[in-house]
C-alpha positions, 0 to 999 in steps of 0.5 A: 468519531465523525462519520466520513462523508463518502461512507454513506454515498458509496454502495457496498458489496458483501466483501466490502460491507464494512470497509470505509474509505479510510480502511480501503486506503489502508488496504491498498497501502498494505497490498503494495507492501508499504508502511504508513511512513513510506506512503506519507513520504510519497504524498508529502504528508506526515505519518500521523496525518495518514493514520488519521485518514486511514482511521476515519478521524479526518475526511479525505478531501478531493486534493488528497484523494488525487495525491493518494491515488497517484502515490498508490498508482491507482485511480480515485475510483479504486480508492473511493468506490468498492469493486464487486470483483476486485483481484488482489494486486501484486504486492510491490517490494517495500522501500527497504527491500528496494534499497537493498536490491539496489545495493545488491545490483552494485555488487560484482557478478560473483558476489551477487551470485553467491548472495542469491544462492544463499537467499535461495537456500534459505528460502528453500529451507523455509518451504519445507 
């Protein structure tokens, strides 16, 4: 496996001591609750290509870095450069969950309330 060009250029903190740009890309994607397929669709590439970037098999070029940062709703700096004090991002709902929520919002109010009470009861049972 070829070493990524950006890996040797970036200072590392203790937290990010072993994190490569590809691993950082995977972490940011996972923090948002997205699959490789979901992010690849947002960027307009294949899942296989995204996987190759995440595994460091391919180098991230400047255009791809910008596209990925935009899709991840972050900066190119966040994608390329480890931060010493990084707060975990609030995880966004997955595309699958968003589609279900959209369907629920189209239901009549009484059906929404019934469904939400069912979900709340299920979640309450899990927390015990």
